[in-house]
Structures are given as structure tokens and as C-alpha cells.
N, CA, C and O of each residue as an XYZ file, in Angstrom:
652
protein
N    -129.928     73.444    -34.483
C    -131.096     72.900    -33.817
C    -132.609     74.160    -34.528
O    -133.437     74.166    -35.439
N    -132.272     74.835    -33.639
C    -133.631     75.968    -33.924
C    -133.804     77.580    -33.353
O    -133.421     78.112    -32.311
N    -134.328     77.938    -34.168
C    -134.099     79.661    -33.336
C    -135.343     79.044    -32.120
O    -135.907     77.951    -32.060
N    -135.439     80.150    -31.329
C    -136.769     80.123    -30.448
C    -137.399     80.945    -30.245
O    -136.987     82.105    -30.238
N    -138.530     80.627    -30.028
C    -139.198     82.756    -29.529
C    -138.722     83.190    -28.441
O    -138.349     82.158    -27.882
N    -138.421     84.297    -27.572
C    -138.287     85.412    -26.671
C    -139.056     85.367    -25.776
O    -139.925     86.232    -25.881
N    -139.167     84.568    -24.680
C    -140.248     85.145    -23.727
C    -139.906     86.559    -23.745
O    -138.936     87.263    -24.025
N    -141.491     86.725    -23.193
C    -141.272     88.761    -23.019
C    -141.695     89.085    -20.943
O    -141.690     88.194    -20.094
N    -141.797     89.588    -20.858
C    -141.702     91.079    -20.557
C    -142.933     90.643    -19.394
O    -143.945     91.275    -19.697
N    -143.109     90.027    -18.524
C    -144.002     89.740    -17.368
C    -143.859     87.856    -17.666
O    -144.725     87.139    -18.166
N    -143.516     87.753    -17.541
C    -143.280     85.742    -18.506
C    -142.762     85.351    -17.050
O    -141.772     86.082    -17.088
N    -142.669     84.641    -15.567
C    -141.874     84.431    -14.648
C    -140.529     83.994    -14.761
O    -139.668     84.373    -13.966
N    -140.239     83.030    -15.931
C    -138.664     83.133    -16.105
C    -137.603     83.709    -16.427
O    -136.574     83.348    -16.999
N    -138.151     85.119    -15.777
C    -137.606     86.345    -16.832
C    -136.838     87.212    -15.295
O    -135.894     87.997    -15.387
N    -137.562     86.797    -13.884
C    -137.642     86.856    -13.050
C    -136.795     85.836    -12.089
O    -135.993     86.175    -11.219
N    -137.238     84.248    -12.529
C    -135.961     83.472    -11.049
C    -134.597     83.822    -11.166
O    -134.015     84.739    -11.746
N    -134.293     83.036    -10.596
C    -132.544     83.230    -10.913
C    -132.069     82.235    -11.533
O    -132.199     81.094    -11.089
N    -131.392     82.524    -12.747
C    -131.009     80.851    -13.035
C    -130.563     79.825    -12.388
O    -129.938     80.056    -11.352
N    -130.754     78.462    -12.805
C    -129.605     77.485    -11.853
C    -127.975     77.101    -12.384
O    -127.991     76.417    -13.407
N    -127.069     77.313    -12.044
C    -126.107     76.635    -12.488
C    -126.306     75.307    -13.434
O    -127.304     74.594    -13.535
N    -125.204     75.217    -14.007
C    -125.453     74.265    -15.313
C    -123.729     73.288    -14.062
O    -122.561     73.393    -13.688
N    -125.397     72.198    -14.016
C    -124.134     70.468    -13.642
C    -123.018     70.145    -14.728
O    -121.987     70.638    -15.186
N    -124.012     68.778    -14.901
C    -123.103     67.789    -16.005
C    -123.790     69.217    -17.447
O    -124.619     70.114    -17.291
N    -122.969     68.816    -18.724
C    -122.941     68.553    -19.819
C    -123.481     67.063    -20.530
O    -122.901     65.986    -20.390
N    -124.272     67.207    -21.030
C    -125.071     66.201    -21.574
C    -125.821     66.775    -22.934
O    -125.584     67.953    -23.201
N    -126.353     66.336    -23.465
C    -126.987     65.822    -24.863
C    -127.937     67.273    -24.629
O    -127.920     67.999    -25.624
N    -128.718     67.767    -23.520
C    -129.643     68.338    -23.534
C    -128.912     70.350    -23.235
O    -129.538     71.399    -23.384
N    -127.584     70.167    -22.839
C    -127.009     71.419    -22.694
C    -126.295     71.556    -24.185
O    -125.819     72.639    -24.525
N    -126.257     70.638    -24.876
C    -126.030     70.520    -25.890
C    -126.456     71.121    -26.907
O    -125.868     71.717    -27.810
N    -127.797     70.875    -26.648
C    -128.995     71.383    -27.471
C    -129.368     72.838    -27.646
O    -129.558     73.527    -28.648
N    -129.424     73.148    -26.001
C    -129.687     74.438    -25.581
C    -128.555     75.109    -25.987
O    -128.852     76.152    -26.570
N    -126.700     74.799    -25.855
C    -126.458     75.902    -26.860
C    -127.061     76.034    -28.365
O    -127.726     76.877    -28.966
N    -126.367     74.501    -28.725
C    -126.305     75.116    -30.308
C    -128.334     75.864    -30.381
O    -128.308     76.818    -31.160
N    -129.231     75.737    -30.043
C    -130.709     76.578    -30.106
C    -130.586     78.516    -29.312
O    -131.351     79.456    -29.532
N    -129.486     78.484    -28.516
C    -128.571     79.537    -27.999
C    -128.104     81.326    -29.264
O    -128.461     82.500    -29.365
N    -126.830     80.036    -30.125
C    -126.685     80.274    -30.727
C    -127.121     80.787    -31.693
O    -126.755     81.887    -32.108
N    -128.382     79.732    -32.455
C    -129.472     80.161    -33.586
C    -129.980     81.224    -33.476
O    -130.386     81.938    -34.393
N    -130.009     81.446    -32.267
C    -131.270     82.058    -31.779
C    -130.664     84.022    -31.457
O    -131.388     84.906    -31.000
N    -129.811     84.109    -31.701
C    -128.851     85.242    -31.671
C    -128.195     85.845    -32.206
O    -127.602     86.908    -32.023
N    -128.311     84.919    -33.169
C    -127.062     84.860    -34.470
C    -128.247     85.760    -35.781
O    -127.796     86.107    -36.872
N    -129.856     86.024    -35.351
C    -130.415     87.078    -35.706
C    -130.453     87.980    -36.293
O    -131.604     88.283    -35.979
N    -129.981     89.198    -37.320
C    -130.031     90.338    -36.972
C    -130.531     91.003    -36.001
O    -131.632     91.017    -35.450
N    -129.220     91.752    -35.822
C    -130.116     93.031    -34.359
C    -129.587     92.560    -33.180
O    -129.110     93.383    -32.398
N    -129.580     90.901    -32.793
C    -129.687     90.581    -31.632
C    -127.898     90.543    -31.225
O    -127.228     89.746    -31.882
N    -127.351     91.189    -30.422
C    -126.674     90.509    -29.525
C    -126.146     90.342    -28.313
O    -124.978     90.652    -28.075
N    -126.790     89.937    -27.602
C    -126.957     88.248    -26.839
C    -128.900     87.845    -26.135
O    -129.862     88.471    -25.689
N    -128.649     86.940    -26.337
C    -129.595     85.804    -25.925
C    -129.314     84.850    -24.785
O    -128.442     83.981    -24.783
N    -130.221     85.146    -23.758
C    -130.085     83.847    -21.924
C    -130.772     83.920    -21.710
O    -131.604     84.741    -21.323
N    -130.495     82.163    -22.096
C    -131.579     81.164    -21.120
C    -132.339     81.259    -21.083
O    -133.054     80.511    -21.750
N    -133.038     82.503    -20.081
C    -134.284     82.218    -19.255
C    -135.271     83.160    -20.621
O    -136.499     83.207    -20.691
N    -134.366     83.760    -21.490
C    -135.046     84.105    -22.557
C    -135.940     83.468    -23.258
O    -136.933     83.935    -23.816
N    -135.464     82.086    -23.207
C    -136.269     80.543    -23.759
C    -136.474     79.933    -23.515
O    -136.557     78.824    -24.043
N    -136.748     80.404    -22.246
C    -137.760     79.479    -20.935
C    -136.622     78.755    -20.617
O    -136.838     77.554    -20.781
N    -135.070     79.081    -20.084
C    -135.052     77.992    -19.964
C    -133.589     78.367    -18.447
O    -132.422     78.749    -18.534
N    -134.001     78.197    -17.887
C    -133.911     79.079    -15.986
C    -132.558     77.931    -15.626
O    -132.365     77.553    -14.471
N    -131.478     77.350    -17.079
C    -129.867     77.675    -15.994
C    -128.863     79.018    -17.135
O    -128.854     79.555    -18.243
N    -128.443     78.977    -16.348
C    -127.101     79.579    -16.807
C    -126.072     79.496    -17.192
O    -124.984     79.007    -16.887
N    -126.706     80.260    -18.220
C    -126.265     80.599    -20.049
C    -126.434     81.729    -21.008
O    -127.499     82.346    -21.009
N    -125.755     81.954    -21.584
C    -126.168     83.057    -22.586
C    -124.992     82.501    -24.111
O    -124.004     81.769    -24.152
N    -125.653     83.196    -25.047
C    -124.616     83.431    -25.911
C    -124.629     85.588    -26.335
O    -125.338     86.493    -25.898
N    -123.528     85.569    -27.293
C    -123.403     86.401    -27.619
C    -122.988     86.773    -29.063
O    -122.265     85.954    -29.631
N    -123.447     88.229    -29.943
C    -123.633     88.093    -31.218
C    -122.445     89.784    -31.072
O    -123.085     90.830    -30.960
N    -121.493     89.861    -31.079
C    -120.896     91.428    -31.049
C    -119.859     91.375    -32.320
O    -118.790     90.763    -32.319
N    -120.524     92.326    -33.662
C    -119.864     92.203    -34.426
C    -119.238     91.286    -35.232
O    -118.123     91.330    -35.751
N    -120.528     90.029    -35.289
C    -120.853     89.047    -35.824
C    -119.988     88.078    -35.186
O    -120.311     86.892    -35.243
N    -118.993     88.408    -34.622
C    -118.838     87.232    -33.839
C    -119.309     86.438    -32.654
O    -118.917     86.700    -31.518
N    -119.918     85.734    -32.848
C    -120.910     84.737    -32.554
C    -120.324     83.744    -31.237
O    -119.287     83.115    -31.444
N    -120.769     83.665    -30.362
C    -120.915     82.624    -28.808
C    -121.431     82.354    -28.141
O    -122.638     82.568    -28.251
N    -120.893     81.640    -26.872
C    -121.051     81.548    -25.690
C    -120.947     80.726    -24.402
O    -119.846     80.185    -24.301
N    -121.752     80.494    -23.431
C    -120.455     80.688    -21.952
C    -121.682     79.772    -21.074
O    -122.910     79.735    -20.993
N    -121.026     79.394    -20.757
C    -122.418     78.660    -19.646
C    -121.840     78.708    -18.160
O    -120.778     78.092    -18.059
N    -122.266     79.258    -17.067
C    -122.008     79.252    -16.217
C    -121.287     81.056    -15.559
O    -120.413     81.123    -14.695
N    -121.699     81.849    -15.991
C    -120.918     82.913    -16.117
C    -121.427     83.623    -15.204
O    -122.591     83.714    -14.812
N    -119.686     84.553    -14.614
C    -120.080     85.366    -13.508
C    -119.202     86.372    -14.221
O    -118.205     86.441    -14.941
N    -120.059     87.064    -13.665
C    -119.100     89.123    -14.042
C    -118.473     88.856    -13.499
O    -119.030     87.846    -13.069
N    -117.487     88.892    -12.977
C    -116.155     88.597    -12.399
C    -115.709     90.858    -11.874
O    -115.522     91.444    -10.808
N    -115.736     91.208    -13.043
C    -114.894     92.680    -13.305
C    -115.401     93.299    -13.067
O    -116.065     92.657    -12.253
N    -115.797     94.244    -13.041
C    -116.828     95.657    -14.363
C    -115.253     96.848    -13.574
O    -114.552     96.812    -12.563
N    -115.357     97.563    -14.551
C    -114.025     99.274    -14.921
C    -115.253    100.283    -15.278
O    -116.247    100.165    -15.994
N    -114.681    101.451    -14.364
C    -114.851    102.293    -14.519
C    -116.426    102.414    -14.127
O    -117.228    101.481    -14.113
N    -116.684    103.780    -13.813
C    -117.692    104.424    -13.401
C    -119.284    104.376    -14.245
O    -119.322    104.545    -15.464
N    -120.200    104.196    -13.656
C    -121.486    103.290    -14.284
C    -121.938    104.641    -15.206
O    -121.744    105.775    -14.767
N    -122.692    104.350    -16.806
C    -122.139    106.247    -17.598
C    -123.707    105.144    -18.002
O    -123.744    103.932    -17.789
N    -124.891    105.997    -18.625
C    -125.611    105.740    -19.360
C    -125.559    105.559    -20.525
O    -125.199    106.482    -21.255
N    -125.941    104.177    -21.102
C    -125.918    103.394    -22.564
C    -127.600    103.690    -22.660
O    -128.381    103.506    -21.726
N    -127.933    104.147    -23.897
C    -128.758    103.635    -24.606
C    -129.143    102.001    -24.746
O    -128.393    101.361    -25.483
N    -129.825    101.552    -24.349
C    -129.745     99.385    -24.034
C    -131.500     99.464    -24.867
O    -132.321    100.381    -24.853
N    -131.532     98.692    -25.237
C    -132.924     97.430    -25.348
C    -132.640     95.854    -25.222
O    -131.669     95.179    -25.562
N    -133.666     95.579    -24.701
C    -133.977     94.293    -24.777
C    -135.483     93.700    -25.693
O    -136.615     94.038    -26.038
N    -133.998     92.034    -25.779
C    -135.831     91.384    -27.274
C    -136.671     91.195    -26.304
O    -137.835     91.173    -26.704
N    -136.495     90.996    -24.774
C    -137.264     91.163    -24.266
C    -138.795     91.463    -23.612
O    -139.757     90.851    -23.148
N    -138.332     92.856    -23.908
C    -139.010     94.092    -24.650
C    -139.169     94.652    -25.233
O    -138.745     95.806    -25.168
N    -139.926     94.176    -26.240
C    -139.776     94.905    -27.376
C    -140.034     96.420    -28.112
O    -141.009     97.167    -28.189
N    -138.797     96.464    -28.553
C    -139.682     98.347    -29.078
C    -139.180     99.424    -28.347
O    -139.315    100.553    -28.820
N    -138.685     99.285    -27.395
C    -138.368     99.939    -26.243
C    -136.440    100.244    -26.033
O    -135.467     99.504    -26.180
N    -136.635    102.036    -25.538
C    -134.600    102.448    -25.660
C    -134.411    102.932    -25.317
O    -134.410    104.109    -25.676
N    -133.998    102.416    -24.083
C    -134.241    104.050    -22.500
C    -132.102    103.657    -22.479
O    -131.370    102.796    -22.967
N    -131.950    104.712    -21.738
C    -130.380    104.830    -21.020
C    -130.026    104.394    -19.944
O    -130.507    105.020    -18.999
N    -129.021    103.119    -19.538
C    -129.635    102.146    -18.610
C    -128.323    102.487    -18.329
O    -127.665    102.750    -19.335
N    -127.578    102.585    -16.978
C    -125.935    102.979    -16.291
C    -125.480    100.709    -16.498
O    -125.961     99.587    -16.345
N    -124.390    101.384    -16.881
C    -123.631    100.013    -17.434
C    -122.200    100.937    -16.608
O    -122.066    102.121    -16.299
N    -121.208     99.599    -16.454
C    -120.045    100.161    -16.546
C    -119.372     99.928    -18.428
O    -119.807     99.394    -19.448
N    -118.311    100.570    -18.095
C    -118.552    100.547    -19.849
C    -117.111     99.722    -20.221
O    -116.652     99.962    -21.338
N    -116.430     98.845    -19.429
C    -115.919     97.380    -19.632
C    -115.968     96.051    -17.658
O    -115.729     96.028    -16.451
N    -116.393     95.404    -18.651
C    -116.497     94.077    -17.867
C    -115.433     92.587    -18.526
O    -114.935     92.175    -19.574
N    -115.530     92.319    -17.425
C    -115.376     90.058    -17.895
C    -115.854     89.046    -17.171
O    -115.680     89.171    -15.959
N    -116.234     88.376    -17.422
C    -117.479     87.913    -17.384
C    -116.444     86.078    -17.664
O    -116.217     85.454    -18.701
N    -116.205     85.888    -16.707
C    -115.675     83.905    -17.494
C    -116.846     82.705    -16.388
O    -117.506     82.773    -15.352
N    -116.586     81.946    -17.202
C    -117.404     80.552    -16.910
C    -116.873     79.913    -17.865
O    -115.679     80.081    -18.115
N    -117.966     78.701    -18.890
C    -116.376     77.746    -19.114
C    -117.963     77.740    -20.544
O    -118.965     78.310    -20.976
N    -116.962     76.512    -20.653
C    -117.895     76.072    -22.238
C    -118.292     74.119    -23.488
O    -117.939     73.353    -24.384
N    -118.353     74.142    -23.421
C    -119.055     72.419    -23.507
C    -118.247     72.019    -23.125
O    -118.485     71.789    -21.940
N    -116.274     71.431    -23.636
C    -115.537     71.086    -23.091
C    -115.294     70.870    -21.874
O    -114.604     70.017    -21.315
N    -116.123     71.991    -21.376
C    -115.720     72.449    -19.200
C    -114.240     73.399    -19.201
O    -113.666     73.730    -18.163
N    -113.893     73.661    -20.229
C    -112.936     74.824    -20.096
C    -113.099     75.455    -19.899
O    -114.249     75.716    -20.254
N    -112.473     76.516    -19.206
C    -112.746     78.049    -19.001
C    -112.334     78.952    -19.981
O    -111.207     79.017    -20.474
N    -113.813     80.007    -20.375
C    -113.462     81.365    -21.101
C    -114.181     82.011    -20.731
O    -115.265     82.099    -20.153
N    -112.904     82.833    -21.433
C    -113.139     84.611    -20.549
C    -113.000     85.227    -21.331
O    -112.225     85.306    -22.283
N    -114.410     86.136    -20.670
C    -115.409     87.329    -22.314
C    -114.931     88.284    -21.507
O    -114.897     88.128    -20.287
N    -114.499     89.409    -22.130
C    -113.676     91.103    -21.582
C    -113.385     92.061    -22.652
O    -112.817     91.786    -23.709
N    -113.817     93.195    -22.294
C    -114.173     93.915    -23.347
C    -114.532     95.297    -22.443
O    -114.544     95.552    -21.239
N    -114.818     96.045    -23.679
C    -115.804     97.643    -23.853
C    -116.599     97.237    -24.912
O    -116.777     96.228    -25.594
N    -117.196     98.869    -24.772
C    -117.722     98.737    -25.840
C    -119.475     97.428    -25.931
O    -119.762     96.543    -25.126
N    -120.152     97.796    -27.034
C    -120.853     96.753    -26.925
C    -120.497     95.437    -25.889
O    -120.727     95.116    -24.723
N    -120.062     95.100    -26.621
C    -119.233     93.460    -25.619
C    -120.019     94.306    -23.615
O    -120.889     93.867    -22.862
N    -119.525     95.005    -23.564
C    -119.718     95.270    -21.612
C    -120.124     95.127    -21.976
O    -119.886     94.141    -22.673
N    -121.740     95.994    -22.208
C    -122.472     96.091    -22.702
C    -122.876     94.472    -22.720
O    -122.650     94.136    -21.558
N    -123.067     94.002    -23.005
C    -124.133     92.675    -22.539
C    -123.533     92.080    -22.412
O    -124.109     91.023    -22.668
N    -121.917     91.734    -21.967
C    -121.411     91.239    -21.145
C    -122.341     91.415    -19.180
O    -122.503     90.341    -18.601
N    -122.724     92.462    -18.577
C    -123.889     93.465    -17.892
C    -125.307     92.565    -18.290
O    -125.884     91.802    -17.515
N    -125.588     92.775    -19.285
C    -126.655     93.439    -19.577
C    -127.592     90.759    -19.345
O    -128.431     90.169    -18.665
N    -127.125     90.598    -19.852
C    -126.949     88.499    -19.866
C    -126.789     88.415    -18.115
O    -127.797     88.184    -17.447
N    -125.651     88.591    -17.548
C    -125.101     88.170    -16.500
C    -127.149     88.475    -15.836
O    -128.021     87.684    -15.478
N    -127.097     90.256    -15.998
C    -128.096     90.667    -15.370
C    -129.506     89.707    -15.784
O    -130.376     90.297    -15.144
N    -130.181     88.586    -16.483
C    -130.671     88.471    -17.126
C    -130.707     87.195    -15.718
O    -131.427     87.299    -14.725
N    -129.504     85.779    -16.063
C    -130.004     85.096    -14.993
C    -129.618     85.263    -13.813
O    -129.377     84.554    -12.836
N    -129.595     86.743    -14.179
C    -129.797     86.304    -12.407
C    -130.844     87.441    -11.572
O    -130.853     88.159    -10.572
N    -131.980     86.921    -13.128
C    -133.259     87.728    -13.045
C    -133.930     89.545    -12.829
O    -135.006     89.967    -12.405
N    -133.007     90.058    -13.219
C    -133.413     90.582    -14.003
C    -132.467     91.715    -14.942
O    -131.280     91.924    -15.191
N    -134.134     92.424    -15.362
C    -134.153     93.373    -16.507
C    -133.471     94.062    -16.590
O    -132.938     94.089    -15.480
N    -132.665     95.304    -17.668
C    -132.371     96.630    -17.785
C    -133.478     97.206    -17.393
O    -133.241     98.346    -16.994
N    -134.606     96.914    -17.330
C    -135.295     98.596    -16.662
C    -135.079     98.472    -15.254
O    -135.593     99.381    -14.601
N    -134.523     97.686    -14.666
C    -134.585     98.151    -13.284
C    -133.382     98.475    -13.359
O    -132.908     98.702    -12.246
N    -132.431     98.639    -14.486
C    -131.016     99.661    -14.100
C    -130.757    101.049    -14.965
O    -129.791    101.474    -15.599
N    -132.466    101.693    -14.608
C    -133.463    102.938    -15.784
C    -133.420    104.303    -13.868
O    -134.054    104.224    -12.816
N    -132.708    104.974    -14.199
C    -133.438    105.789    -13.037
C    -134.392    106.141    -13.420
O    -134.696    106.255    -14.607
N    -135.279    106.466    -12.159
C    -136.638    106.160    -11.751
C    -137.525    107.206    -12.874
O    -138.569    106.847    -13.418
N    -137.150    107.980    -12.995
C    -138.174    108.482    -14.104
C    -138.191    107.477    -15.312
O    -139.202    106.902    -15.714
N    -137.317    107.388    -15.673
C    -136.495    106.425    -16.860
C    -137.947    105.503    -17.013
O    -138.827    105.394    -17.867
N    -137.721    105.048    -15.981
C    -138.246    103.603    -15.283
C    -140.038    104.072    -15.376
O    -140.742    103.375    -16.106
N    -140.397    104.722    -14.958
C    -142.168    105.807    -14.785
C    -142.277    105.123    -16.328
O    -142.861    104.142    -16.789
N    -141.328    106.257    -16.917
C    -142.404    106.065    -18.806
C    -141.740    104.492    -20.121
O    -142.161    104.042    -21.187
N    -140.259    104.095    -18.970
C    -140.063    102.563    -19.849
C    -141.815    101.565    -18.944
O    -142.232    100.738    -19.754
N    -142.564    101.575    -17.800
C    -143.619    101.025    -17.858
C    -144.709    101.845    -18.015
O    -145.722    101.430    -17.450
N    -144.824    103.011    -18.683
C    -145.401    103.284    -19.344
C    -146.317    103.092    -20.870
O    -147.501    103.323    -21.120
N    -144.923    102.444    -21.933
C    -144.562    102.278    -22.918
C    -144.327    100.719    -22.734
O    -143.913    100.352    -23.833
N    -144.380     99.747    -21.987
C    -144.893     98.471    -22.086
C    -146.640     98.180    -22.098
O    -147.129     97.435    -22.947
N    -147.623     98.981    -20.877
C    -148.596     98.673    -20.463
C    -149.137     99.412    -22.072
O    -150.011     98.989    -22.829
N    -148.648    100.092    -22.155
C    -149.727    100.513    -23.936
C    -148.912     99.651    -24.902
O    -148.981    100.019    -26.075
N    -148.204     98.650    -24.667
C    -147.490     98.438    -25.838
C    -148.511     97.021    -27.105
O    -149.253     96.295    -26.444
N    -148.511     96.961    -27.414
C    -149.364     95.698    -28.435
C    -148.891     94.670    -27.894
O    -149.775     93.914    -27.491
N    -147.610     94.240    -27.673
C    -147.513     92.731    -27.409
C    -147.491     93.076    -25.771
O    -147.989     91.955    -25.661
N    -147.412     93.448    -24.711
C    -148.090     93.668    -23.683
C    -149.618     92.693    -22.988
O    -150.165     93.061    -21.948
């Protein structure tokens, strides 16, 4: 279908809680294709539907060349104590800060046929699962920063050429 433009910090769609997907129709199939096309670009680990302007619970991922998607994902389990992990976001371009993330995560949802999908793992996958489900709940990674880092990040946002 198409690589979609990423919505940037300040766009209201990024702060809204996404709606669950009901019927899987041609519109949802097109959304999934756009999410997959958009995440396939180099340097991208995940793209949530709100990042392309769609307030529905879906995201795509690209972890070490393994590209996929999940509909109506729910973060059902995390393991380990949250630890600071260097993180960026396509919706906050050019910024990298340490966000608190659990070292292991499990997400459950469905595919386009309505079959159950389970995504689980550690490292970059765990980080992406947490990051993308946050997007679906209207949260950007900036909310996961320490107060001091958040102040620094917000100053960097205000000084950026894209804001």
C-alpha cells in the first residue's frame, strides 16, 4: 500500500487512547499493510497506528529484519525490574533518552484472520512491545523518563527544528 507520514509530538492523536478493532475489513487490511510498509524502512523497530494518524489498536514491528503486526495487542506480562534503556521514537525525532523498561515482555492479540498472536521476548523486542502498547494507550516514551531527563527532553523538543 504505502509508507505513511509519521505524526509528531504535539499531534492530539498521539495522546488519545486507541479504540479496539472490531470487524476486520478491507480498511483494517489496508491499515496493516501501511503499518508494515512504514516499519520496513531502515532504523525502525515499531510503528503504532496512532503514529500514522489512526486511533486504532494495532502496531507493526521490525526486529532484526523480522517484520510483523498485531491487532488489539494487550501487554499481559512483564518480567524483571524496570531498567533504563536508551530509547527514541519516530514521533519525537532526533531525541534519545533512557526510558524505564522491563527486560522481558509478552503481548497477546490477533491477526487479520482473528487468530491469536503471542509476541514475547527480551531485549529490543521487549522494549518495542512496551513502547508500541504505550502508544496505543496515548503515552509517549517521554513519560517514562526520570523528571530530570524529561525536563531535558522537553527543552530539546522545544528547540528542535520540527516542533
